Biopython code that builds the backbone (N, CA, C, O; Angstrom):
import numpy as np
from Bio.PDB.StructureBuilder import StructureBuilder

atoms = [
    (1, "LEU", "N", (73.862, -28.609, -125.065)),
    (1, "LEU", "CA", (74.831, -29.233, -125.403)),
    (1, "LEU", "C", (75.892, -29.644, -123.856)),
    (1, "LEU", "O", (76.465, -30.634, -123.402)),
    (2, "ARG", "N", (75.721, -28.455, -123.547)),
    (2, "ARG", "CA", (77.140, -28.251, -121.873)),
    (2, "ARG", "C", (76.023, -29.124, -120.923)),
    (2, "ARG", "O", (76.608, -30.048, -120.359)),
    (3, "LYS", "N", (75.038, -29.090, -120.704)),
    (3, "LYS", "CA", (74.170, -29.990, -119.983)),
    (3, "LYS", "C", (74.129, -31.923, -120.243)),
    (3, "LYS", "O", (73.967, -32.808, -119.402)),
    (4, "ALA", "N", (74.312, -32.006, -121.495)),
    (4, "ALA", "CA", (73.868, -33.724, -121.995)),
    (4, "ALA", "C", (75.878, -33.985, -121.791)),
    (4, "ALA", "O", (76.395, -34.940, -121.212)),
    (5, "VAL", "N", (76.464, -33.067, -122.321)),
    (5, "VAL", "CA", (77.524, -33.659, -122.034)),
    (5, "VAL", "C", (78.575, -32.849, -120.267)),
    (5, "VAL", "O", (79.507, -32.060, -120.421)),
    (6, "ALA", "N", (78.374, -33.042, -119.669)),
    (6, "ALA", "CA", (78.557, -32.077, -118.297)),
    (6, "ALA", "C", (79.005, -32.864, -117.812)),
    (6, "ALA", "O", (80.075, -32.401, -117.416)),
    (7, "PRO", "N", (78.904, -34.435, -117.354)),
    (7, "PRO", "CA", (79.270, -35.339, -116.512)),
    (7, "PRO", "C", (80.569, -35.798, -117.358)),
    (7, "PRO", "O", (81.409, -35.856, -116.460)),
    (8, "ILE", "N", (81.028, -36.047, -118.181)),
    (8, "ILE", "CA", (82.098, -36.346, -119.203)),
    (8, "ILE", "C", (82.942, -35.811, -119.429)),
    (8, "ILE", "O", (84.007, -36.319, -119.778)),
    (9, "ALA", "N", (82.547, -33.654, -119.192)),
    (9, "ALA", "CA", (83.233, -32.337, -119.526)),
    (9, "ALA", "C", (83.486, -32.470, -117.736)),
    (9, "ALA", "O", (84.432, -31.695, -117.592)),
    (10, "ALA", "N", (83.293, -32.794, -116.909)),
    (10, "ALA", "CA", (83.995, -32.883, -115.697)),
    (10, "ALA", "C", (84.933, -33.884, -115.450)),
    (10, "ALA", "O", (86.127, -33.713, -115.203)),
    (11, "ALA", "N", (84.420, -34.776, -115.519)),
    (11, "ALA", "CA", (85.583, -36.300, -116.053)),
    (11, "ALA", "C", (86.923, -35.962, -116.720)),
    (11, "ALA", "O", (87.803, -36.608, -116.151)),
    (12, "LYS", "N", (87.459, -35.138, -117.787)),
    (12, "LYS", "CA", (87.702, -34.834, -117.931)),
    (12, "LYS", "C", (88.152, -33.694, -117.915)),
    (12, "LYS", "O", (89.069, -33.586, -118.730)),
    (13, "ASP", "N", (87.922, -32.696, -117.318)),
    (13, "ASP", "CA", (88.032, -30.946, -117.506)),
    (13, "ASP", "C", (88.239, -30.887, -118.181)),
    (13, "ASP", "O", (89.448, -30.873, -118.407)),
    (14, "LEU", "N", (87.145, -30.768, -119.440)),
    (14, "LEU", "CA", (86.770, -30.228, -120.326)),
    (14, "LEU", "C", (85.723, -29.008, -120.556)),
    (14, "LEU", "O", (84.659, -28.825, -119.966)),
    (15, "VAL", "N", (86.394, -28.125, -121.708)),
    (15, "VAL", "CA", (85.858, -26.602, -121.904)),
    (15, "VAL", "C", (84.886, -26.897, -122.915)),
    (15, "VAL", "O", (85.391, -27.543, -123.833)),
    (16, "VAL", "N", (83.383, -26.591, -123.106)),
    (16, "VAL", "CA", (82.775, -26.308, -124.300)),
    (16, "VAL", "C", (82.498, -25.396, -124.674)),
    (16, "VAL", "O", (81.695, -24.952, -123.854)),
    (17, "THR", "N", (82.681, -24.351, -125.853)),
    (17, "THR", "CA", (82.031, -23.443, -126.021)),
    (17, "THR", "C", (81.837, -23.679, -127.737)),
    (17, "THR", "O", (82.401, -24.424, -128.539)),
    (18, "TYR", "N", (80.999, -22.892, -127.832)),
    (18, "TYR", "CA", (80.543, -22.420, -129.218)),
    (18, "TYR", "C", (81.547, -22.559, -130.382)),
    (18, "TYR", "O", (81.024, -21.739, -131.138)),
    (19, "GLY", "N", (82.950, -23.157, -131.271)),
    (19, "GLY", "CA", (82.848, -22.310, -132.399)),
    (19, "GLY", "C", (82.985, -22.068, -133.588)),
    (19, "GLY", "O", (83.954, -22.143, -134.344)),
    (20, "GLY", "N", (81.795, -21.725, -133.737)),
    (20, "GLY", "CA", (81.356, -21.074, -134.456)),
    (20, "GLY", "C", (80.414, -21.020, -134.892)),
    (20, "GLY", "O", (79.682, -21.154, -133.912)),
    (21, "GLN", "N", (79.569, -20.871, -136.031)),
    (21, "GLN", "CA", (78.080, -21.039, -136.516)),
    (21, "GLN", "C", (77.747, -22.325, -136.467)),
    (21, "GLN", "O", (76.540, -22.441, -136.253)),
    (22, "THR", "N", (78.397, -23.517, -136.592)),
    (22, "THR", "CA", (78.031, -25.089, -137.136)),
    (22, "THR", "C", (78.838, -25.490, -136.087)),
    (22, "THR", "O", (79.443, -26.434, -136.594)),
    (23, "SER", "N", (79.224, -25.385, -134.993)),
    (23, "SER", "CA", (80.724, -26.137, -134.509)),
    (23, "SER", "C", (80.479, -26.122, -133.004)),
    (23, "SER", "O", (79.900, -25.265, -132.335)),
    (24, "PHE", "N", (80.984, -27.132, -132.668)),
    (24, "PHE", "CA", (81.323, -26.292, -131.220)),
    (24, "PHE", "C", (83.284, -27.491, -130.769)),
    (24, "PHE", "O", (83.923, -28.478, -131.134)),
    (25, "ASP", "N", (83.286, -26.458, -129.880)),
    (25, "ASP", "CA", (84.670, -26.455, -129.290)),
    (25, "ASP", "C", (85.050, -27.656, -127.909)),
    (25, "ASP", "O", (84.316, -27.552, -126.927)),
    (26, "PHE", "N", (85.708, -28.301, -127.881)),
    (26, "PHE", "CA", (86.230, -29.121, -127.072)),
    (26, "PHE", "C", (86.769, -28.671, -126.610)),
    (26, "PHE", "O", (86.840, -27.614, -127.238)),
    (27, "VAL", "N", (87.706, -28.548, -125.352)),
    (27, "VAL", "CA", (88.755, -27.889, -125.232)),
    (27, "VAL", "C", (89.546, -28.384, -123.841)),
    (27, "VAL", "O", (89.145, -27.735, -122.875)),
    (28, "ILE", "N", (90.747, -29.543, -123.440)),
    (28, "ILE", "CA", (91.223, -29.577, -122.333)),
    (28, "ILE", "C", (91.655, -27.933, -120.987)),
    (28, "ILE", "O", (92.494, -27.049, -121.156)),
    (29, "ARG", "N", (90.996, -28.064, -120.176)),
    (29, "ARG", "CA", (90.700, -26.820, -119.831)),
    (29, "ARG", "C", (92.723, -26.376, -119.072)),
    (29, "ARG", "O", (93.447, -26.986, -118.286)),
    (30, "GLY", "N", (92.857, -25.375, -119.670)),
    (30, "GLY", "CA", (94.218, -24.868, -119.713)),
    (30, "GLY", "C", (95.131, -24.829, -120.864)),
    (30, "GLY", "O", (96.338, -24.588, -120.866)),
    (31, "ARG", "N", (94.248, -25.144, -121.964)),
    (31, "ARG", "CA", (94.159, -25.555, -123.377)),
    (31, "ARG", "C", (93.954, -24.711, -124.285)),
    (31, "ARG", "O", (94.491, -24.578, -125.384)),
    (32, "ASP", "N", (92.678, -23.808, -123.485)),
    (32, "ASP", "CA", (92.173, -23.268, -124.719)),
    (32, "ASP", "C", (93.230, -22.089, -125.808)),
    (32, "ASP", "O", (94.273, -22.126, -126.460)),
    (33, "LYS", "N", (91.505, -20.563, -125.242)),
    (33, "LYS", "CA", (92.648, -20.247, -126.359)),
    (33, "LYS", "C", (93.793, -18.496, -125.311)),
    (33, "LYS", "O", (93.934, -17.275, -125.250)),
    (34, "THR", "N", (94.228, -19.830, -124.776)),
    (34, "THR", "CA", (95.041, -18.900, -123.557)),
    (34, "THR", "C", (96.035, -19.239, -123.313)),
    (34, "THR", "O", (96.948, -18.856, -122.582)),
    (35, "TYR", "N", (95.760, -20.467, -124.350)),
    (35, "TYR", "CA", (97.270, -20.958, -124.002)),
    (35, "TYR", "C", (98.357, -20.255, -124.953)),
    (35, "TYR", "O", (98.433, -19.201, -124.321)),
    (36, "PRO", "N", (99.030, -20.127, -125.758)),
    (36, "PRO", "CA", (99.320, -19.380, -126.308)),
    (36, "PRO", "C", (99.713, -17.862, -125.886)),
    (36, "PRO", "O", (100.738, -17.206, -125.704)),
    (37, "VAL", "N", (98.108, -17.658, -125.828)),
    (37, "VAL", "CA", (98.215, -15.925, -124.873)),
    (37, "VAL", "C", (99.824, -16.215, -123.929)),
    (37, "VAL", "O", (100.788, -15.451, -123.880)),
    (38, "ARG", "N", (99.677, -17.445, -123.321)),
    (38, "ARG", "CA", (100.027, -16.433, -121.402)),
    (38, "ARG", "C", (101.518, -17.802, -121.675)),
    (38, "ARG", "O", (102.179, -18.148, -120.696)),
    (39, "THR", "N", (101.879, -18.527, -123.412)),
    (39, "THR", "CA", (103.500, -19.169, -123.450)),
    (39, "THR", "C", (104.042, -17.532, -123.829)),
    (39, "THR", "O", (104.968, -16.981, -123.234)),
    (40, "LEU", "N", (103.300, -16.958, -124.867)),
    (40, "LEU", "CA", (104.031, -15.540, -125.108)),
    (40, "LEU", "C", (104.496, -14.787, -124.125)),
    (40, "LEU", "O", (105.553, -14.212, -124.382)),
    (41, "LEU", "N", (103.905, -14.562, -122.782)),
    (41, "LEU", "CA", (103.833, -13.751, -122.069)),
    (41, "LEU", "C", (104.668, -14.406, -121.474)),
    (41, "LEU", "O", (105.729, -13.808, -121.298)),
    (42, "ALA", "N", (104.602, -15.540, -121.042)),
    (42, "ALA", "CA", (106.065, -16.024, -120.704)),
    (42, "ALA", "C", (107.398, -16.433, -120.626)),
    (42, "ALA", "O", (108.334, -16.749, -119.891)),
    (43, "SER", "N", (106.928, -16.234, -121.961)),
    (43, "SER", "CA", (108.484, -16.059, -123.491)),
    (43, "SER", "C", (108.886, -14.391, -123.033)),
    (43, "SER", "O", (110.004, -14.021, -123.392)),
    (44, "GLY", "N", (108.434, -13.864, -122.630)),
    (44, "GLY", "CA", (108.861, -12.214, -122.198)),
    (44, "GLY", "C", (108.401, -11.287, -123.797)),
    (44, "GLY", "O", (109.219, -10.700, -124.506)),
    (45, "VAL", "N", (107.000, -11.375, -124.037)),
    (45, "VAL", "CA", (106.203, -11.228, -124.618)),
    (45, "VAL", "C", (105.690, -9.411, -124.057)),
    (45, "VAL", "O", (104.553, -9.395, -123.586)),
    (46, "GLY", "N", (106.120, -8.573, -124.073)),
    (46, "GLY", "CA", (105.097, -7.699, -122.854)),
    (46, "GLY", "C", (103.925, -7.514, -123.340)),
    (46, "GLY", "O", (103.028, -8.121, -122.756)),
    (47, "GLU", "N", (103.578, -6.755, -124.384)),
    (47, "GLU", "CA", (102.114, -7.160, -125.278)),
    (47, "GLU", "C", (101.435, -7.948, -126.254)),
    (47, "GLU", "O", (101.917, -8.394, -127.295)),
    (48, "VAL", "N", (100.262, -8.080, -125.821)),
    (48, "VAL", "CA", (99.908, -9.018, -126.689)),
    (48, "VAL", "C", (98.226, -8.643, -127.163)),
    (48, "VAL", "O", (97.196, -8.453, -126.516)),
    (49, "PHE", "N", (98.436, -8.650, -128.093)),
    (49, "PHE", "CA", (97.140, -8.352, -128.961)),
    (49, "PHE", "C", (96.503, -9.259, -129.808)),
    (49, "PHE", "O", (96.967, -9.468, -130.929)),
    (50, "TYR", "N", (95.267, -9.951, -129.323)),
    (50, "TYR", "CA", (94.019, -10.851, -129.192)),
    (50, "TYR", "C", (93.293, -10.065, -130.536)),
    (50, "TYR", "O", (92.649, -9.057, -130.248)),
    (51, "PHE", "N", (93.342, -10.388, -131.733)),
    (51, "PHE", "CA", (92.090, -10.913, -132.286)),
    (51, "PHE", "C", (91.299, -12.248, -132.829)),
    (51, "PHE", "O", (91.581, -13.299, -133.405)),
    (52, "GLY", "N", (89.702, -11.329, -132.102)),
    (52, "GLY", "CA", (88.616, -12.973, -131.915)),
    (52, "GLY", "C", (87.940, -12.156, -132.468)),
    (52, "GLY", "O", (88.039, -10.929, -132.467)),
    (53, "ASP", "N", (86.680, -13.324, -133.339)),
    (53, "ASP", "CA", (85.481, -13.176, -133.668)),
    (53, "ASP", "C", (84.560, -13.711, -133.096)),
    (53, "ASP", "O", (83.433, -13.692, -133.591)),
    (54, "ALA", "N", (84.829, -14.331, -131.888)),
    (54, "ALA", "CA", (84.173, -14.395, -131.499)),
    (54, "ALA", "C", (84.246, -14.872, -129.487)),
    (54, "ALA", "O", (83.973, -15.754, -128.672)),
    (55, "LEU", "N", (85.149, -12.735, -129.738)),
    (55, "LEU", "CA", (84.533, -12.428, -127.822)),
    (55, "LEU", "C", (83.710, -12.749, -127.306)),
    (55, "LEU", "O", (84.006, -13.923, -127.529)),
    (56, "PHE", "N", (82.728, -12.843, -126.683)),
    (56, "PHE", "CA", (81.841, -13.564, -126.225)),
    (56, "PHE", "C", (81.236, -13.995, -125.530)),
    (56, "PHE", "O", (80.857, -14.988, -126.152)),
    (57, "GLU", "N", (80.700, -14.048, -124.435)),
    (57, "GLU", "CA", (80.297, -15.750, -122.883)),
    (57, "GLU", "C", (79.368, -16.647, -123.912)),
    (57, "GLU", "O", (78.402, -16.404, -124.635)),
    (58, "GLY", "N", (80.128, -17.758, -123.616)),
    (58, "GLY", "CA", (80.087, -19.198, -124.243)),
    (58, "GLY", "C", (80.959, -19.234, -125.617)),
    (58, "GLY", "O", (81.387, -20.303, -126.051)),
    (59, "GLY", "N", (81.256, -17.656, -126.448)),
    (59, "GLY", "CA", (82.917, -17.721, -127.586)),
    (59, "GLY", "C", (83.795, -18.920, -127.118)),
    (59, "GLY", "O", (84.061, -19.607, -126.132)),
    (60, "ASN", "N", (84.148, -18.705, -128.754)),
    (60, "ASN", "CA", (85.681, -19.817, -128.512)),
    (60, "ASN", "C", (86.409, -18.867, -127.823)),
    (60, "ASN", "O", (86.830, -19.551, -126.891)),
    (61, "ASP", "N", (86.654, -18.236, -127.725)),
    (61, "ASP", "CA", (87.357, -16.650, -127.348)),
    (61, "ASP", "C", (86.831, -15.787, -126.134)),
    (61, "ASP", "O", (87.233, -14.679, -125.780)),
    (62, "ALA", "N", (85.920, -16.500, -125.630)),
    (62, "ALA", "CA", (86.011, -16.396, -124.720)),
    (62, "ALA", "C", (86.681, -15.944, -123.210)),
    (62, "ALA", "O", (86.516, -15.073, -122.357)),
    (63, "ALA", "N", (87.626, -17.242, -123.490)),
    (63, "ALA", "CA", (88.532, -17.758, -122.342)),
    (63, "ALA", "C", (89.831, -16.591, -122.422)),
    (63, "ALA", "O", (90.607, -16.914, -121.523)),
    (64, "VAL", "N", (90.238, -15.657, -122.973)),
    (64, "VAL", "CA", (91.017, -14.714, -123.196)),
    (64, "VAL", "C", (90.251, -14.228, -122.900)),
    (64, "VAL", "O", (89.705, -15.284, -122.581)),
    (65, "LEU", "N", (89.025, -12.996, -122.461)),
    (65, "LEU", "CA", (88.181, -12.055, -122.348)),
    (65, "LEU", "C", (87.949, -12.758, -120.763)),
    (65, "LEU", "O", (87.175, -12.077, -120.090)),
    (66, "ASP", "N", (88.437, -13.899, -120.106)),
    (66, "ASP", "CA", (88.422, -14.373, -118.550)),
    (66, "ASP", "C", (89.335, -13.932, -117.891)),
    (66, "ASP", "O", (89.475, -13.487, -116.752)),
    (67, "LEU", "N", (90.256, -14.200, -119.183)),
    (67, "LEU", "CA", (92.042, -13.525, -118.676)),
    (67, "LEU", "C", (92.430, -12.280, -118.335)),
    (67, "LEU", "O", (93.347, -11.744, -117.713)),
    (68, "ILE", "N", (91.745, -12.069, -118.753)),
    (68, "ILE", "CA", (91.420, -10.646, -118.956)),
    (68, "ILE", "C", (91.187, -9.616, -117.803)),
    (68, "ILE", "O", (91.810, -8.691, -117.281)),
    (69, "ARG", "N", (89.961, -10.248, -117.667)),
    (69, "ARG", "CA", (89.458, -10.103, -116.428)),
    (69, "ARG", "C", (89.404, -10.038, -114.579)),
    (69, "ARG", "O", (89.036, -9.300, -113.665)),
    (70, "ASP", "N", (90.271, -11.827, -114.917)),
    (70, "ASP", "CA", (91.021, -11.819, -114.095)),
    (70, "ASP", "C", (92.626, -11.730, -113.715)),
    (70, "ASP", "O", (93.081, -12.262, -112.703)),
    (71, "TRP", "N", (93.088, -11.299, -114.265)),
    (71, "TRP", "CA", (94.818, -10.425, -114.688)),
    (71, "TRP", "C", (94.295, -9.443, -113.233)),
    (71, "TRP", "O", (93.574, -8.455, -113.099)),
    (72, "SER", "N", (95.438, -10.701, -111.871)),
    (72, "SER", "CA", (95.827, -9.849, -111.223)),
    (72, "SER", "C", (96.665, -8.814, -110.868)),
    (72, "SER", "O", (96.780, -8.558, -109.669)),
    (73, "ALA", "N", (97.575, -7.847, -112.097)),
    (73, "ALA", "CA", (98.924, -7.392, -111.430)),
    (73, "ALA", "C", (97.894, -6.019, -112.411)),
    (73, "ALA", "O", (96.714, -6.263, -112.665)),
    (74, "THR", "N", (98.351, -5.051, -112.731)),
    (74, "THR", "CA", (97.886, -4.357, -113.774)),
    (74, "THR", "C", (98.778, -3.293, -114.350)),
    (74, "THR", "O", (99.330, -2.587, -113.506)),
    (75, "PRO", "N", (98.959, -3.108, -115.245)),
    (75, "PRO", "CA", (97.413, -3.345, -116.421)),
    (75, "PRO", "C", (97.826, -4.551, -117.071)),
    (75, "PRO", "O", (98.972, -4.981, -117.196)),
    (76, "CYS", "N", (96.619, -5.100, -117.516)),
    (76, "CYS", "CA", (96.830, -6.103, -117.776)),
    (76, "CYS", "C", (97.926, -6.138, -119.397)),
    (76, "CYS", "O", (97.797, -5.169, -120.145)),
    (77, "PRO", "N", (98.846, -7.177, -119.776)),
    (77, "PRO", "CA", (98.760, -6.738, -121.142)),
    (77, "PRO", "C", (98.591, -7.340, -121.981)),
    (77, "PRO", "O", (99.524, -7.685, -122.705)),
    (78, "VAL", "N", (97.371, -7.684, -122.195)),
    (78, "VAL", "CA", (96.896, -8.879, -123.250)),
    (78, "VAL", "C", (95.530, -7.539, -123.308)),
    (78, "VAL", "O", (95.054, -7.105, -122.260)),
    (79, "LYS", "N", (95.193, -7.178, -124.311)),
    (79, "LYS", "CA", (94.671, -6.709, -125.195)),
    (79, "LYS", "C", (93.499, -7.511, -127.104)),
    (79, "LYS", "O", (93.794, -7.661, -128.290)),
    (80, "ALA", "N", (91.979, -7.810, -126.064)),
    (80, "ALA", "CA", (91.531, -8.328, -126.976)),
    (80, "ALA", "C", (90.714, -7.328, -127.402)),
    (80, "ALA", "O", (90.094, -6.487, -126.750)),
    (81, "VAL", "N", (90.812, -7.592, -129.012)),
    (81, "VAL", "CA", (89.708, -7.117, -130.305)),
    (81, "VAL", "C", (89.221, -7.591, -131.245)),
    (81, "VAL", "O", (89.772, -8.066, -132.238)),
    (82, "ALA", "N", (87.718, -7.457, -130.900)),
    (82, "ALA", "CA", (86.797, -7.731, -131.385)),
    (82, "ALA", "C", (86.578, -7.815, -133.538)),
    (82, "ALA", "O", (86.015, -6.948, -134.206)),
    (83, "VAL", "N", (87.265, -9.183, -134.120)),
    (83, "VAL", "CA", (86.736, -8.566, -134.950)),
    (83, "VAL", "C", (85.690, -9.793, -135.974)),
    (83, "VAL", "O", (85.689, -10.972, -135.623)),
    (84, "ALA", "N", (85.012, -9.429, -136.983)),
    (84, "ALA", "CA", (83.493, -10.446, -137.408)),
    (84, "ALA", "C", (84.261, -11.272, -138.553)),
    (84, "ALA", "O", (83.881, -12.411, -138.824)),
    (85, "ASN", "N", (85.653, -10.518, -139.409)),
    (85, "ASN", "CA", (86.140, -12.290, -140.322)),
    (85, "ASN", "C", (87.548, -11.650, -140.469)),
    (85, "ASN", "O", (87.872, -10.632, -139.858)),
    (86, "CYS", "N", (88.691, -12.597, -141.675)),
    (86, "CYS", "CA", (89.849, -12.172, -142.034)),
    (86, "CYS", "C", (90.126, -11.122, -142.072)),
    (86, "CYS", "O", (90.957, -10.647, -141.297)),
    (87, "GLU", "N", (89.307, -10.198, -143.301)),
    (87, "GLU", "CA", (89.460, -8.608, -144.149)),
    (87, "GLU", "C", (89.714, -8.027, -142.880)),
    (87, "GLU", "O", (90.849, -7.634, -142.612)),
    (88, "GLN", "N", (88.781, -7.931, -142.073)),
    (88, "GLN", "CA", (88.704, -6.548, -140.624)),
    (88, "GLN", "C", (89.737, -7.252, -140.014)),
    (88, "GLN", "O", (90.264, -6.541, -139.158)),
    (89, "THR", "N", (90.434, -8.756, -140.127)),
    (89, "THR", "CA", (91.483, -8.440, -139.112)),
    (89, "THR", "C", (92.384, -7.633, -139.761)),
    (89, "THR", "O", (92.865, -6.858, -138.934)),
    (90, "LEU", "N", (92.951, -7.409, -141.142)),
    (90, "LEU", "CA", (93.583, -6.998, -141.202)),
    (90, "LEU", "C", (93.945, -5.224, -141.190)),
    (90, "LEU", "O", (94.757, -4.401, -140.768)),
    (91, "GLU", "N", (92.485, -5.390, -142.116)),
    (91, "GLU", "CA", (91.956, -3.439, -141.407)),
    (91, "GLU", "C", (92.324, -3.030, -140.211)),
    (91, "GLU", "O", (93.001, -2.025, -139.995)),
    (92, "ARG", "N", (91.680, -4.171, -138.984)),
    (92, "ARG", "CA", (92.415, -3.502, -137.484)),
    (92, "ARG", "C", (94.488, -3.609, -137.618)),
    (92, "ARG", "O", (95.259, -2.772, -137.148)),
    (93, "LEU", "N", (94.789, -4.589, -138.209)),
    (93, "LEU", "CA", (95.937, -4.602, -138.590)),
    (93, "LEU", "C", (96.345, -2.971, -139.056)),
    (93, "LEU", "O", (96.989, -2.080, -138.503)),
    (94, "ARG", "N", (95.954, -3.030, -139.764)),
    (94, "ARG", "CA", (96.586, -1.449, -140.869)),
    (94, "ARG", "C", (96.696, 0.218, -139.694)),
    (94, "ARG", "O", (97.512, 1.121, -139.509)),
    (95, "THR", "N", (95.141, -0.231, -139.099)),
    (95, "THR", "CA", (94.387, 1.044, -138.965)),
    (95, "THR", "C", (95.661, 0.888, -136.828)),
    (95, "THR", "O", (96.569, 1.663, -136.528)),
    (96, "MET", "N", (95.344, 0.135, -136.268)),
    (96, "MET", "CA", (96.555, 0.265, -135.649)),
    (96, "MET", "C", (97.878, 0.362, -135.697)),
    (96, "MET", "O", (98.385, 0.697, -134.627)),
    (97, "GLY", "N", (98.762, 0.139, -136.774)),
    (97, "GLY", "CA", (99.849, 0.786, -137.703)),
    (97, "GLY", "C", (100.796, -0.919, -136.882)),
    (97, "GLY", "O", (102.016, -0.993, -136.735)),
    (98, "PHE", "N", (100.167, -1.617, -136.641)),
    (98, "PHE", "CA", (100.764, -3.328, -137.040)),
    (98, "PHE", "C", (101.003, -3.806, -138.578)),
    (98, "PHE", "O", (101.595, -4.870, -138.764)),
    (99, "LEU", "N", (100.491, -2.930, -139.822)),
    (99, "LEU", "CA", (100.792, -3.665, -141.217)),
    (99, "LEU", "C", (100.439, -1.763, -142.047)),
    (99, "LEU", "O", (99.541, -0.923, -142.104)),
    (100, "THR", "N", (101.679, -1.961, -142.464)),
    (100, "THR", "CA", (102.227, -1.155, -144.008)),
    (100, "THR", "C", (101.933, -1.949, -145.240)),
    (100, "THR", "O", (102.080, -3.083, -145.696)),
    (101, "GLU", "N", (101.387, -0.638, -145.584)),
    (101, "GLU", "CA", (100.901, -0.981, -147.338)),
    (101, "GLU", "C", (102.565, -0.463, -147.497)),
    (101, "GLU", "O", (103.134, 0.484, -146.954)),
    (102, "ARG", "N", (103.202, -1.732, -148.694)),
    (102, "ARG", "CA", (104.224, -1.642, -149.596)),
    (102, "ARG", "C", (103.868, -0.797, -150.719)),
    (102, "ARG", "O", (104.676, -0.606, -151.628)),
]
sb = StructureBuilder()
sb.init_structure("model")
sb.init_model(0)
sb.init_chain("A")
sb.init_seg("    ")
for serial, (resi, resn, name, xyz) in enumerate(atoms, 1):
    if name == "N":
        sb.init_residue(resn, " ", resi, " ")
    sb.init_atom(name, np.array(xyz, "f"), 0.0, 1.0, " ", f" {name:<3s}", serial, name[0])
structure = sb.get_structure()
């Protein structure tokens, strides 16, 4: 797919990633999953935890890994947390102390 749409993607500055098991995401470069992360950091949030189920090369969350890898200052204030589904996200939030039972 990337080869087939490469001319269009280059002309429109698009990034093509796996959107899930049955889809692809087409996003404008810079408006990918890092956009809200960068917006939070720019607003003064000191640390961001990003939970994603596609934190791998070509996955629709890979841009966050690239942001972390390319961060110029150390330490990077963004932490990526790989999860498989929403239930695992909730469990990780609990074990990390972000959610408590009422």
